[in-house]
Structures are given as structure tokens and as C-alpha cells.
LUMTIMAR-390314 format. One record per residue (C-alpha): residue number from 1; residue in three letters; x negated, y negated, z. Coordinates in nm, 4 decimals, always signed. Example, Ala and Ser with C-alpha at 12.3 -4.5 7.8 and 13.67 -1.06 7.14 Angstrom:
! residues 2
PT   n res        X        Y        Z
PT   1 ALA  -1.2300  +0.4500  +0.7800
PT   2 SER  -1.3670  +0.1060  +0.7140
***
This chain:
! residues 435
PT   n res        X        Y        Z
PT   1 UNK  +3.0446  -0.6539  +2.1755
PT   2 UNK  +2.7834  -0.8979  +2.3052
PT   3 UNK  +2.4349  -0.9751  +2.1851
PT   4 UNK  +2.1512  -0.8980  +2.4249
PT   5 UNK  +1.9765  -1.2337  +2.3870
PT   6 UNK  +1.6832  -1.1408  +2.6108
PT   7 UNK  +1.6008  -0.8369  +2.3978
PT   8 UNK  +1.6319  -1.0329  +2.0740
PT   9 UNK  +1.4126  -1.3162  +2.2050
PT  10 UNK  +1.1451  -1.0581  +2.2844
PT  11 UNK  +1.1758  -0.9078  +1.9348
PT  12 UNK  +1.1347  -1.2623  +1.8037
PT  13 UNK  +0.7787  -1.2844  +1.9334
PT  14 UNK  +0.6722  -1.0827  +1.6286
PT  15 UNK  +0.8149  -1.3445  +1.3937
PT  16 UNK  +0.6803  -1.6185  +1.6225
PT  17 UNK  +0.3296  -1.4764  +1.5736
PT  18 UNK  +0.3479  -1.4650  +1.1934
PT  19 UNK  +0.5051  -1.8126  +1.1773
PT  20 UNK  +0.2199  -1.9724  +1.3717
PT  21 UNK  -0.0344  -1.8314  +1.1287
PT  22 UNK  +0.1631  -1.9155  +0.8142
PT  23 UNK  +0.2266  -2.2736  +0.9273
PT  24 UNK  -0.1446  -2.3384  +0.9818
PT  25 UNK  -0.2376  -2.1555  +0.6616
PT  26 UNK  +0.0112  -2.3391  +0.4379
PT  27 UNK  -0.0767  -2.6786  +0.5838
PT  28 UNK  -0.4545  -2.6764  +0.5653
PT  29 UNK  -0.5661  -2.4204  +0.3062
PT  30 UNK  -0.4290  -2.6266  +0.0099
PT  31 UNK  -0.6206  -2.9270  +0.1472
PT  32 UNK  -0.9448  -2.7264  +0.1702
PT  33 UNK  -0.8971  -2.6021  -0.1856
PT  34 UNK  -0.8308  -2.9460  -0.3401
PT  35 UNK  -1.0527  -3.1733  -0.1264
PT  36 UNK  -1.3594  -3.2958  -0.3124
PT  37 UNK  -1.1682  -3.3662  -0.6335
PT  38 UNK  -1.1843  -3.7473  -0.6809
PT  39 UNK  -0.8219  -3.7556  -0.8019
PT  40 UNK  -0.7165  -3.5956  -0.4738
PT  41 UNK  -0.9674  -3.7567  -0.2373
PT  42 UNK  -0.8599  -4.1132  -0.3210
PT  43 UNK  -0.5436  -4.0482  -0.1193
PT  44 UNK  -0.7070  -3.8883  +0.1859
PT  45 UNK  -0.6921  -4.0957  +0.5033
PT  46 UNK  -0.9951  -3.9092  +0.6423
PT  47 UNK  -1.2621  -3.7436  +0.4300
PT  48 UNK  -1.2264  -3.3662  +0.4181
PT  49 UNK  -1.4751  -3.1311  +0.2566
PT  50 UNK  -1.3435  -2.8731  +0.0132
PT  51 UNK  -1.3829  -2.7012  -0.3209
PT  52 UNK  -1.2308  -2.9606  -0.5584
PT  53 UNK  -0.9789  -2.7340  -0.7331
PT  54 UNK  -0.6796  -2.8480  -0.9394
PT  55 UNK  -0.3227  -2.8228  -0.8096
PT  56 UNK  -0.2505  -2.5428  -1.0590
PT  57 UNK  -0.5479  -2.3332  -0.9477
PT  58 UNK  -0.4665  -2.4098  -0.5850
PT  59 UNK  -0.1122  -2.2884  -0.6455
PT  60 UNK  -0.2478  -1.9678  -0.7983
PT  61 UNK  -0.4797  -1.8984  -0.5040
PT  62 UNK  -0.1934  -1.9607  -0.2634
PT  63 UNK  -0.0075  -1.6759  -0.4367
PT  64 UNK  -0.2785  -1.4092  -0.4189
PT  65 UNK  -0.1473  -1.2832  -0.0876
PT  66 UNK  +0.1989  -1.2589  -0.2312
PT  67 UNK  +0.0858  -1.0625  -0.5350
PT  68 UNK  -0.0567  -0.8009  -0.2985
PT  69 UNK  +0.2375  -0.8265  -0.0596
PT  70 UNK  +0.4810  -0.7752  -0.3487
PT  71 UNK  +0.3604  -0.4156  -0.3655
PT  72 UNK  +0.2651  -0.3589  -0.0013
PT  73 UNK  +0.5741  -0.4854  +0.1828
PT  74 UNK  +0.8392  -0.2579  +0.0277
PT  75 UNK  +0.6029  +0.0372  +0.0679
PT  76 UNK  +0.5546  -0.0510  +0.4346
PT  77 UNK  +0.9309  -0.0691  +0.4812
PT  78 UNK  +0.9726  +0.2818  +0.3434
PT  79 UNK  +0.6625  +0.4206  +0.5182
PT  80 UNK  +0.7623  +0.2837  +0.8581
PT  81 UNK  +1.1157  +0.4209  +0.8073
PT  82 UNK  +0.9549  +0.7664  +0.7944
PT  83 UNK  +0.6902  +0.7233  +1.0635
PT  84 UNK  +0.7077  +0.9060  +1.3948
PT  85 UNK  +0.4743  +0.8247  +1.6829
PT  86 UNK  +0.5061  +0.8079  +2.0585
PT  87 UNK  +0.5262  +0.4278  +2.0393
PT  88 UNK  +0.7803  +0.4150  +1.7570
PT  89 UNK  +0.8126  +0.3629  +1.3834
PT  90 UNK  +0.7130  -0.0017  +1.3499
PT  91 UNK  +0.4712  -0.0624  +1.6394
PT  92 UNK  +0.1713  +0.1369  +1.5083
PT  93 UNK  +0.1416  -0.0924  +1.2059
PT  94 UNK  +0.1964  -0.4083  +1.4080
PT  95 UNK  -0.0682  -0.3415  +1.6735
PT  96 UNK  -0.3220  -0.2050  +1.4234
PT  97 UNK  -0.3086  -0.4795  +1.1596
PT  98 UNK  -0.2260  -0.7957  +1.3576
PT  99 UNK  -0.5774  -0.8126  +1.5135
PT 100 UNK  -0.7370  -0.7613  +1.1700
PT 101 UNK  -0.5293  -1.0486  +1.0305
PT 102 UNK  -0.6269  -1.2733  +1.3215
PT 103 UNK  -0.9985  -1.1970  +1.2902
PT 104 UNK  -1.0009  -1.2936  +0.9220
PT 105 UNK  -0.7746  -1.5942  +0.9877
PT 106 UNK  -1.0132  -1.7581  +1.2355
PT 107 UNK  -1.2965  -1.7286  +0.9810
PT 108 UNK  -1.1117  -1.9166  +0.7034
PT 109 UNK  -1.2019  -2.2772  +0.8056
PT 110 UNK  -1.5706  -2.2038  +0.8603
PT 111 UNK  -1.6624  -2.2185  +0.4901
PT 112 UNK  -1.5213  -2.5705  +0.4278
PT 113 UNK  -1.6830  -2.6812  +0.7536
PT 114 UNK  -2.0260  -2.5758  +0.6203
PT 115 UNK  -2.0014  -2.7605  +0.2860
PT 116 UNK  -2.2874  -3.0161  +0.2551
PT 117 UNK  -2.1539  -3.3700  +0.1871
PT 118 UNK  -2.3511  -3.3970  -0.1369
PT 119 UNK  -2.1855  -3.0790  -0.2721
PT 120 UNK  -1.8303  -3.1662  -0.1695
PT 121 UNK  -1.5879  -3.0538  -0.4405
PT 122 UNK  -1.8558  -2.8858  -0.6549
PT 123 UNK  -1.7236  -2.5312  -0.6383
PT 124 UNK  -1.9684  -2.4100  -0.9029
PT 125 UNK  -2.2527  -2.4890  -0.6599
PT 126 UNK  -2.0718  -2.3408  -0.3598
PT 127 UNK  -2.0373  -1.9807  -0.4737
PT 128 UNK  -2.1519  -1.8256  -0.1465
PT 129 UNK  -1.9217  -2.0349  +0.0712
PT 130 UNK  -1.6304  -2.0002  -0.1705
PT 131 UNK  -1.6752  -1.6210  -0.1785
PT 132 UNK  -1.6756  -1.6084  +0.2028
PT 133 UNK  -1.3658  -1.8306  +0.2083
PT 134 UNK  -1.1777  -1.6098  -0.0393
PT 135 UNK  -1.2792  -1.2849  +0.1333
PT 136 UNK  -1.1543  -1.4166  +0.4680
PT 137 UNK  -0.8322  -1.5247  +0.2985
PT 138 UNK  -0.7874  -1.1901  +0.1261
PT 139 UNK  -0.8373  -0.9731  +0.4354
PT 140 UNK  -0.6044  -1.1900  +0.6434
PT 141 UNK  -0.3301  -1.1864  +0.3820
PT 142 UNK  -0.3468  -0.8128  +0.3140
PT 143 UNK  -0.3287  -0.7349  +0.6859
PT 144 UNK  -0.0340  -0.9742  +0.7241
PT 145 UNK  +0.1457  -0.8010  +0.4372
PT 146 UNK  +0.1090  -0.4629  +0.6086
PT 147 UNK  +0.2531  -0.5607  +0.9468
PT 148 UNK  +0.5106  -0.8244  +0.8465
PT 149 UNK  +0.7847  -0.5884  +0.7228
PT 150 UNK  +0.7674  -0.3644  +1.0338
PT 151 UNK  +0.7919  -0.6798  +1.2488
PT 152 UNK  +1.1075  -0.7989  +1.0733
PT 153 UNK  +1.2611  -0.4487  +1.0596
PT 154 UNK  +1.2683  -0.4345  +1.4406
PT 155 UNK  +1.5741  -0.6614  +1.4541
PT 156 UNK  +1.8141  -0.4497  +1.2417
PT 157 UNK  +1.6757  -0.1380  +1.4140
PT 158 UNK  +1.7852  -0.2692  +1.7530
PT 159 UNK  +2.0930  -0.4813  +1.6727
PT 160 UNK  +2.4286  -0.3536  +1.5341
PT 161 UNK  +2.5678  -0.5027  +1.2120
PT 162 UNK  +2.8266  -0.7522  +1.3491
PT 163 UNK  +2.5641  -0.9190  +1.5680
PT 164 UNK  +2.2841  -0.9473  +1.3116
PT 165 UNK  +2.3560  -1.3042  +1.1983
PT 166 UNK  +2.3435  -1.4224  +1.5597
PT 167 UNK  +2.0330  -1.2114  +1.6229
PT 168 UNK  +1.8652  -1.3415  +1.3087
PT 169 UNK  +1.9379  -1.6903  +1.4359
PT 170 UNK  +1.7426  -1.6101  +1.7516
PT 171 UNK  +1.4606  -1.4487  +1.5504
PT 172 UNK  +1.4328  -1.7541  +1.3262
PT 173 UNK  +1.4510  -1.9829  +1.6270
PT 174 UNK  +1.1399  -1.8059  +1.7536
PT 175 UNK  +0.9793  -1.8419  +1.4113
PT 176 UNK  +1.0669  -2.2102  +1.4097
PT 177 UNK  +0.9118  -2.2544  +1.7531
PT 178 UNK  +0.5954  -2.0958  +1.6172
PT 179 UNK  +0.5967  -2.3376  +1.3244
PT 180 UNK  +0.6523  -2.6433  +1.5436
PT 181 UNK  +0.3777  -2.5338  +1.7809
PT 182 UNK  +0.1398  -2.4911  +1.4873
PT 183 UNK  +0.2316  -2.8247  +1.3280
PT 184 UNK  +0.2233  -3.0383  +1.6431
PT 185 UNK  -0.0640  -2.8797  +1.8359
PT 186 UNK  -0.2487  -2.7912  +1.5154
PT 187 UNK  -0.2194  -3.1493  +1.3928
PT 188 UNK  -0.3755  -3.2818  +1.7129
PT 189 UNK  -0.6492  -3.0170  +1.7159
PT 190 UNK  -0.7349  -3.0792  +1.3492
PT 191 UNK  -0.8351  -3.4356  +1.4376
PT 192 UNK  -1.0801  -3.3040  +1.6977
PT 193 UNK  -1.2391  -3.0240  +1.4938
PT 194 UNK  -1.0981  -2.8814  +1.1724
PT 195 UNK  -1.1276  -2.5087  +1.2572
PT 196 UNK  -0.9410  -2.5522  +1.5893
PT 197 UNK  -0.5844  -2.5062  +1.4500
PT 198 UNK  -0.6906  -2.1686  +1.3091
PT 199 UNK  -0.8513  -2.0573  +1.6345
PT 200 UNK  -0.5513  -2.1749  +1.8344
PT 201 UNK  -0.3166  -1.9917  +1.5960
PT 202 UNK  -0.5192  -1.6721  +1.6272
PT 203 UNK  -0.5081  -1.6715  +2.0078
PT 204 UNK  -0.1336  -1.7460  +2.0149
PT 205 UNK  -0.0675  -1.4662  +1.7646
PT 206 UNK  -0.2562  -1.2070  +1.9697
PT 207 UNK  -0.0698  -1.3083  +2.2859
PT 208 UNK  +0.2678  -1.2912  +2.1087
PT 209 UNK  +0.1998  -0.9494  +1.9545
PT 210 UNK  +0.0773  -0.8213  +2.2912
PT 211 UNK  +0.4003  -0.9346  +2.4571
PT 212 UNK  +0.6056  -0.7745  +2.1780
PT 213 UNK  +0.4285  -0.4412  +2.2259
PT 214 UNK  +0.4615  -0.4571  +2.6049
PT 215 UNK  +0.8282  -0.5486  +2.6253
PT 216 UNK  +1.0033  -0.4078  +2.3151
PT 217 UNK  +1.0741  -0.0356  +2.2935
PT 218 UNK  +1.2065  +0.1097  +1.9702
PT 219 UNK  +1.5283  +0.3182  +1.9722
PT 220 UNK  +1.4421  +0.6842  +2.0286
PT 221 UNK  +1.7239  +0.8233  +1.8132
PT 222 UNK  +1.6038  +0.6489  +1.4964
PT 223 UNK  +1.2448  +0.7514  +1.5648
PT 224 UNK  +1.3494  +1.1149  +1.5946
PT 225 UNK  +1.5544  +1.0898  +1.2769
PT 226 UNK  +1.2500  +0.9579  +1.0936
PT 227 UNK  +1.0460  +1.2510  +1.2203
PT 228 UNK  +1.2995  +1.5030  +1.0908
PT 229 UNK  +1.2903  +1.3758  +0.7343
PT 230 UNK  +1.0363  +1.5697  +0.5326
PT 231 UNK  +1.1065  +1.4225  +0.1906
PT 232 UNK  +0.8262  +1.2719  -0.0140
PT 233 UNK  +0.7873  +0.8986  +0.0155
PT 234 UNK  +0.9329  +0.6722  -0.2479
PT 235 UNK  +0.9537  +0.2967  -0.2175
PT 236 UNK  +1.3099  +0.2792  -0.3455
PT 237 UNK  +1.4278  +0.6204  -0.2255
PT 238 UNK  +1.6382  +0.4472  +0.0358
PT 239 UNK  +1.8385  +0.2885  -0.2483
PT 240 UNK  +1.9380  +0.6056  -0.4292
PT 241 UNK  +2.2711  +0.6487  -0.2491
PT 242 UNK  +2.3903  +0.2904  -0.2823
PT 243 UNK  +2.7524  +0.2782  -0.4072
PT 244 UNK  +2.7931  +0.1301  -0.7587
PT 245 UNK  +3.0174  -0.1475  -0.6269
PT 246 UNK  +2.7313  -0.2650  -0.4023
PT 247 UNK  +2.4701  -0.2743  -0.6781
PT 248 UNK  +2.5945  -0.5966  -0.8402
PT 249 UNK  +2.6018  -0.7810  -0.5085
PT 250 UNK  +2.2555  -0.6558  -0.4143
PT 251 UNK  +2.1052  -0.7656  -0.7470
PT 252 UNK  +2.2681  -1.1100  -0.7354
PT 253 UNK  +2.1733  -1.1603  -0.3714
PT 254 UNK  +1.8106  -1.0656  -0.4355
PT 255 UNK  +1.8053  -1.3066  -0.7333
PT 256 UNK  +1.9519  -1.5844  -0.5183
PT 257 UNK  +1.6886  -1.5231  -0.2501
PT 258 UNK  +1.4199  -1.5329  -0.5187
PT 259 UNK  +1.5435  -1.8658  -0.6574
PT 260 UNK  +1.5797  -2.0455  -0.3263
PT 261 UNK  +1.2375  -1.9295  -0.2101
PT 262 UNK  +1.0773  -2.0486  -0.5371
PT 263 UNK  +1.2182  -2.3899  -0.4506
PT 264 UNK  +1.1290  -2.3701  -0.0837
PT 265 UNK  +0.7691  -2.2746  -0.1666
PT 266 UNK  +0.7278  -2.5982  -0.3614
PT 267 UNK  +0.7737  -2.7892  -0.0376
PT 268 UNK  +0.5933  -2.5475  +0.1931
PT 269 UNK  +0.2800  -2.5190  -0.0233
PT 270 UNK  +0.2379  -2.8796  -0.1304
PT 271 UNK  +0.3965  -3.0894  +0.1454
PT 272 UNK  +0.0647  -3.1670  +0.3155
PT 273 UNK  -0.0714  -3.2743  -0.0257
PT 274 UNK  +0.2470  -3.4790  -0.0847
PT 275 UNK  +0.1990  -3.6446  +0.2526
PT 276 UNK  -0.1533  -3.7658  +0.1797
PT 277 UNK  -0.0982  -3.8396  -0.1920
PT 278 UNK  +0.2508  -3.9946  -0.1965
PT 279 UNK  +0.3265  -4.1070  +0.1582
PT 280 UNK  -0.0319  -4.2161  +0.2279
PT 281 UNK  -0.0629  -4.0456  +0.5664
PT 282 UNK  -0.3373  -3.8235  +0.7100
PT 283 UNK  -0.3277  -3.4433  +0.6856
PT 284 UNK  -0.2461  -3.4122  +1.0556
PT 285 UNK  +0.0352  -3.6693  +1.0288
PT 286 UNK  +0.1795  -3.4859  +0.7275
PT 287 UNK  +0.1816  -3.1707  +0.9391
PT 288 UNK  +0.3691  -3.3508  +1.2161
PT 289 UNK  +0.6245  -3.4959  +0.9711
PT 290 UNK  +0.7062  -3.1475  +0.8443
PT 291 UNK  +0.7542  -3.0315  +1.2022
PT 292 UNK  +1.0728  -3.2429  +1.2143
PT 293 UNK  +1.2428  -2.9972  +0.9781
PT 294 UNK  +1.1276  -2.7079  +1.1942
PT 295 UNK  +1.2644  -2.8715  +1.5087
PT 296 UNK  +1.6136  -2.9152  +1.3614
PT 297 UNK  +1.5887  -2.5674  +1.2111
PT 298 UNK  +1.5235  -2.4325  +1.5598
PT 299 UNK  +1.8077  -2.6341  +1.7109
PT 300 UNK  +2.0581  -2.4956  +1.4605
PT 301 UNK  +1.9260  -2.1385  +1.4277
PT 302 UNK  +2.1729  -1.9876  +1.6736
PT 303 UNK  +2.4685  -2.2138  +1.5732
PT 304 UNK  +2.4099  -2.1116  +1.2091
PT 305 UNK  +2.4506  -1.7459  +1.2997
PT 306 UNK  +2.7631  -1.8233  +1.5020
PT 307 UNK  +2.9091  -2.0267  +1.2136
PT 308 UNK  +2.8520  -1.7336  +0.9763
PT 309 UNK  +3.0466  -1.4999  +1.2041
PT 310 UNK  +3.3428  -1.7397  +1.1796
PT 311 UNK  +3.3499  -1.8496  +0.8146
PT 312 UNK  +3.1367  -1.5765  +0.6540
PT 313 UNK  +2.7700  -1.5494  +0.5596
PT 314 UNK  +2.8177  -1.6281  +0.1897
PT 315 UNK  +3.0107  -1.9493  +0.2521
PT 316 UNK  +2.7594  -2.0617  +0.5142
PT 317 UNK  +2.4674  -2.0069  +0.2761
PT 318 UNK  +2.6393  -2.1983  -0.0065
PT 319 UNK  +2.7054  -2.4959  +0.2218
PT 320 UNK  +2.3395  -2.5011  +0.3249
PT 321 UNK  +2.2088  -2.4829  -0.0323
PT 322 UNK  +2.4397  -2.7598  -0.1546
PT 323 UNK  +2.3503  -2.9911  +0.1342
PT 324 UNK  +1.9751  -2.9337  +0.1029
PT 325 UNK  +1.9914  -2.9975  -0.2740
PT 326 UNK  +2.1450  -3.3413  -0.2229
PT 327 UNK  +1.8980  -3.4336  +0.0525
PT 328 UNK  +1.5936  -3.3445  -0.1584
PT 329 UNK  +1.7122  -3.5462  -0.4582
PT 330 UNK  +1.7509  -3.8490  -0.2305
PT 331 UNK  +1.3955  -3.7899  -0.0994
PT 332 UNK  +1.2642  -3.7966  -0.4577
PT 333 UNK  +1.4064  -4.1433  -0.5192
PT 334 UNK  +1.3107  -4.2893  -0.1778
PT 335 UNK  +0.9602  -4.1562  -0.0910
PT 336 UNK  +0.8984  -4.3589  +0.2247
PT 337 UNK  +0.8077  -4.2094  +0.5606
PT 338 UNK  +1.1136  -4.3024  +0.7731
PT 339 UNK  +1.3570  -4.1873  +0.5032
PT 340 UNK  +1.1686  -3.8627  +0.4377
PT 341 UNK  +1.1580  -3.7874  +0.8111
PT 342 UNK  +1.5354  -3.8353  +0.8398
PT 343 UNK  +1.6081  -3.6274  +0.5314
PT 344 UNK  +1.3801  -3.3474  +0.6506
PT 345 UNK  +1.5620  -3.3461  +0.9842
PT 346 UNK  +1.8916  -3.2891  +0.8024
PT 347 UNK  +1.7195  -3.0467  +0.5640
PT 348 UNK  +1.6121  -2.8286  +0.8551
PT 349 UNK  +1.9777  -2.7912  +0.9536
PT 350 UNK  +2.0773  -2.7049  +0.5962
PT 351 UNK  +1.7934  -2.4536  +0.5627
PT 352 UNK  +1.8996  -2.2801  +0.8834
PT 353 UNK  +2.2407  -2.2117  +0.7261
PT 354 UNK  +2.0654  -2.0371  +0.4363
PT 355 UNK  +1.7730  -1.8608  +0.5975
PT 356 UNK  +1.9429  -1.7287  +0.9098
PT 357 UNK  +2.2101  -1.5401  +0.7186
PT 358 UNK  +2.0264  -1.4008  +0.4166
PT 359 UNK  +1.8451  -1.1036  +0.5757
PT 360 UNK  +2.1609  -0.9800  +0.7544
PT 361 UNK  +2.3436  -0.9891  +0.4186
PT 362 UNK  +2.0758  -0.7759  +0.2534
PT 363 UNK  +2.0585  -0.5099  +0.5245
PT 364 UNK  +2.4380  -0.4903  +0.5515
PT 365 UNK  +2.4656  -0.3894  +0.1869
PT 366 UNK  +2.2896  -0.0677  +0.2925
PT 367 UNK  +2.4960  +0.2425  +0.3661
PT 368 UNK  +2.2589  +0.4034  +0.6185
PT 369 UNK  +2.1050  +0.2665  +0.9365
PT 370 UNK  +1.8011  +0.4905  +0.8793
PT 371 UNK  +1.6720  +0.3008  +0.5740
PT 372 UNK  +1.6927  -0.0556  +0.7009
PT 373 UNK  +1.3169  -0.0942  +0.6612
PT 374 UNK  +1.3584  -0.0305  +0.2885
PT 375 UNK  +1.6191  -0.3061  +0.2596
PT 376 UNK  +1.4038  -0.5365  +0.4696
PT 377 UNK  +1.1226  -0.4622  +0.2260
PT 378 UNK  +1.3514  -0.5562  -0.0657
PT 379 UNK  +1.4287  -0.8881  +0.0999
PT 380 UNK  +1.0589  -0.9601  +0.1273
PT 381 UNK  +0.9944  -0.8442  -0.2294
PT 382 UNK  +1.2261  -1.1238  -0.3447
PT 383 UNK  +1.0635  -1.3769  -0.1134
PT 384 UNK  +0.7145  -1.2603  -0.2015
PT 385 UNK  +0.7722  -1.2687  -0.5769
PT 386 UNK  +0.9091  -1.6212  -0.5328
PT 387 UNK  +0.5968  -1.7106  -0.3380
PT 388 UNK  +0.3918  -1.5878  -0.6355
PT 389 UNK  +0.5862  -1.7848  -0.8950
PT 390 UNK  +0.6626  -2.0953  -0.6870
PT 391 UNK  +0.3176  -2.2371  -0.6056
PT 392 UNK  +0.1815  -2.1694  -0.9566
PT 393 UNK  +0.4836  -2.3276  -1.1254
PT 394 UNK  +0.4867  -2.6259  -0.8923
PT 395 UNK  +0.1108  -2.6749  -0.9154
PT 396 UNK  +0.1418  -2.6775  -1.2947
PT 397 UNK  +0.4233  -2.9366  -1.2791
PT 398 UNK  +0.2168  -3.1528  -1.0415
PT 399 UNK  -0.0851  -3.1450  -1.2748
PT 400 UNK  +0.1406  -3.2017  -1.5773
PT 401 UNK  +0.2767  -3.5194  -1.4177
PT 402 UNK  -0.0668  -3.6579  -1.3283
PT 403 UNK  -0.0888  -3.5248  -0.9709
PT 404 UNK  +0.2604  -3.6587  -0.8893
PT 405 UNK  +0.3391  -3.4556  -0.5783
PT 406 UNK  +0.6802  -3.6230  -0.5501
PT 407 UNK  +0.8038  -3.3868  -0.8247
PT 408 UNK  +0.8426  -3.1101  -0.5649
PT 409 UNK  +1.1661  -3.2841  -0.4661
PT 410 UNK  +1.3080  -3.2256  -0.8146
PT 411 UNK  +1.1769  -2.8734  -0.8720
PT 412 UNK  +1.3248  -2.7429  -0.5464
PT 413 UNK  +1.6847  -2.8640  -0.6079
PT 414 UNK  +1.6788  -2.7123  -0.9580
PT 415 UNK  +1.6079  -2.3680  -0.8134
PT 416 UNK  +1.8614  -2.4171  -0.5351
PT 417 UNK  +2.1288  -2.4704  -0.8026
PT 418 UNK  +2.0292  -2.1402  -0.9674
PT 419 UNK  +2.0521  -1.9699  -0.6273
PT 420 UNK  +2.4031  -2.1075  -0.5739
PT 421 UNK  +2.5121  -1.9736  -0.9128
PT 422 UNK  +2.3957  -1.6242  -0.8119
PT 423 UNK  +2.5556  -1.6427  -0.4665
PT 424 UNK  +2.8969  -1.7151  -0.6171
PT 425 UNK  +2.8977  -1.3604  -0.7603
PT 426 UNK  +2.8015  -1.1830  -0.4338
PT 427 UNK  +3.0937  -0.9911  -0.2795
PT 428 UNK  +2.9175  -0.7631  -0.0262
PT 429 UNK  +2.6904  -0.8173  +0.2728
PT 430 UNK  +2.9290  -0.9573  +0.5314
PT 431 UNK  +2.9233  -0.8116  +0.8834
PT 432 UNK  +3.0468  -0.4528  +0.9130
PT 433 UNK  +3.2925  -0.3189  +1.1641
PT 434 UNK  +3.1366  -0.0995  +1.4332
PT 435 UNK  +3.3373  +0.1931  +1.5635
***
């Protein structure tokens, strides 16, 4: 059995689209929220106008999308499992909500751009602009939550179980390419005009979603099966027939995913702030430094899937978590640019071992190919809940330590250790035999 790489690359354009937007969002929105606070501005290489919020409050705002997505994404998995249209189960939600997300996304940087210099950081005097900023954020994030699960569910819909680790490697390679494009091109554009990375990301996303819709056709047999089911919707209805022996593995795996994403979110949310505050570089340079991890992640996305088919998904994930833990602790003790760049390069490889193989493990605990969207939704519930807890917790730790952004390199390893402890108890989720 061979993987159809061309088909999987085309499916990957959906993940490519979301990754471009998230990379821009996670790099610049925390800067907009904190800029204007004297404690933060003293580290900025170039003055940026913003709302002057604390790291804790910034962390909370960065989770609002995830609070909504926590409820929306599993529902969308179940709803799309039971949708029947001429264009498929997943596509209606993708093509309807991606443009809404893009429209709101391109509006986000306009509010900080309109802040008068004399009111920089004085959020209490910027109520109109802050309201516009938060409304744009909210619409974008809600629309993203609706179409993200259907995008990710396309892969297990179209790829049989034994090939899913390899396929997920390709999907994540595409996501990594989106991230690198956003970091490198976005970093250059940000220097020219701060809204440009958002506008660039919006155009790229629309093109990627258009290509996905044009080239990827959903399997007719699963669509027809969805149409035949007339049961009432229930978010976790797809879980009701799970064998008891699979329950323990599913719970432990979901907990592990939660823990490693809590740690990962510490870096993703606050790395640009860490770059300007600890490394002393500009926002655009911090973005480019982080792109190093994405480049190595891309390079090892497919090899990580291949490795998992040889030594097992669980073992591959544990190796990645252990390696990344060590690298981050070293980064904490040696916070200088060349060292951090090298460690992030190795960290991207380690993260590929973890991230490439986790979704295939979750969906292969399922006992029916017709409810894969539900299991995909569960995967994103864990990641989304982590994205709620992670930024708030890490923002609180940063404020508690006097705006010491270097602490993210201690918080993350602690949660990686918890994830490893959970993974040791997982016994299901390896590739299934196909008759």
C-alpha cells in the first residue's frame, strides 16, 4: 500500500492556510496588546503602538478564541460527520467560514495603527479602538474554530490507517511551510508597514483554500453514509461504542496532548515578547528566529512519519518529548541569540516527532471510519483547552517573575514531563492493519 503524496499535499493546503494566519496572529497580536506599557516598551527595538496590557491579561485575551473553540470544534467534527451536500461533508464549512475569518483577520492591525502617539498604552482612553480590535479578533477566531476541524478531518477521511502517520507528516510539512512563509515574509513586511503581514496572510489563505476546494474531492461513500444516518446530533455520540480497553489509552493520550500543548503554547504565545525583552532583538527579527524551528520541523515532517511506521508512534513521540525537554532547559540557562537559534533548530526536529504522530494515534483508537471527525474534534479539544490554560498560566508566571520572559523555557519542559508520564500508559493508537 502506497501513499498518494500528490493528493495529501493538496489536502495539506487547508492546514497551510490556517498555519499562515496563526503564525501572524501569534507573533504580532501579543505585541499589539502589550506595547505602550513602559515595562515592555523599554525592550522594543522599534516603537510600536499598542494597548499597554500586562502579560497575564495578554495571555487571557490570547485564549478567548480557544474558549470558544473548545465548544465549537468538537461540535463541528460531529456535525460535519453527519453532513451531506453535493460538495461533501467538510467542504461547505471550509468555503463558507474561511473568507469570514480572512475578512476579520485583515482588520486586526488597523486599530493599533490608528493609536495616537500621546495615547499609546492608555487602553482606558482607547475604548473605541480597543473594541474594534477585539471584535475583529473575535469574529476571526470564531470563524477559524468552525472550519478548522473539517479541514483537519479531510486527511483521515481520505487516507487509510497504516498511512496516516506518513500523511500527517505531509500535512504538517504544509503547515510548517505556511508558518515559515508567515514568519519570513511577514517579518520583512512588518518593517515596511505593520498591517502588511496580516493582509499578506489573508490573501495567501484565500488562495490556499481556493486550491483545496478546486482539487480535493471528498470520498463519495462516506458522504452517502453520512446522509443515511438520521440520528440526533450529539458531540460525543461517536464515542459511545468505544471498547472499554481503548478508553484508558484515549484518556491518557488526550491528557498527554493537553500537557504538551500547554507547554508549547508558552513558547508560541510569548516568543516574540521573549525575543524583544530577553534577546534584545526587534519584533520582526524574533519572528525570523522562530522560523528556524519551523524550517527544521518541515524538513523532518515526512521522516518523522516514516520513523513512526518503523518503531511505533508512541516510542517516536516519547523520544521527541524527551529531546525537546533537554533543549529547552539548555535555552533557559544560555539565552543568547546564536545558542537559541541552534536549539530551536533541533527543537523543530524533536517537535516533529511529537506533533506528526499524535493525531493519527487519536483517530486510530476509533472503531469506525465514519466518526473520524468526532475523534479529530477530541484531538482539538485537548489542544484548545491547553491553549486556554497555557497563555494565562505562562502570562501569570512572567508577571510573577517581573516580566522575565525567559521562564517560558522552564514552564514548557515541566509540562512535557507530565505528557511523557501520560504517554507511558498509552497502549492503543498504533497503525491498524487494512484488509
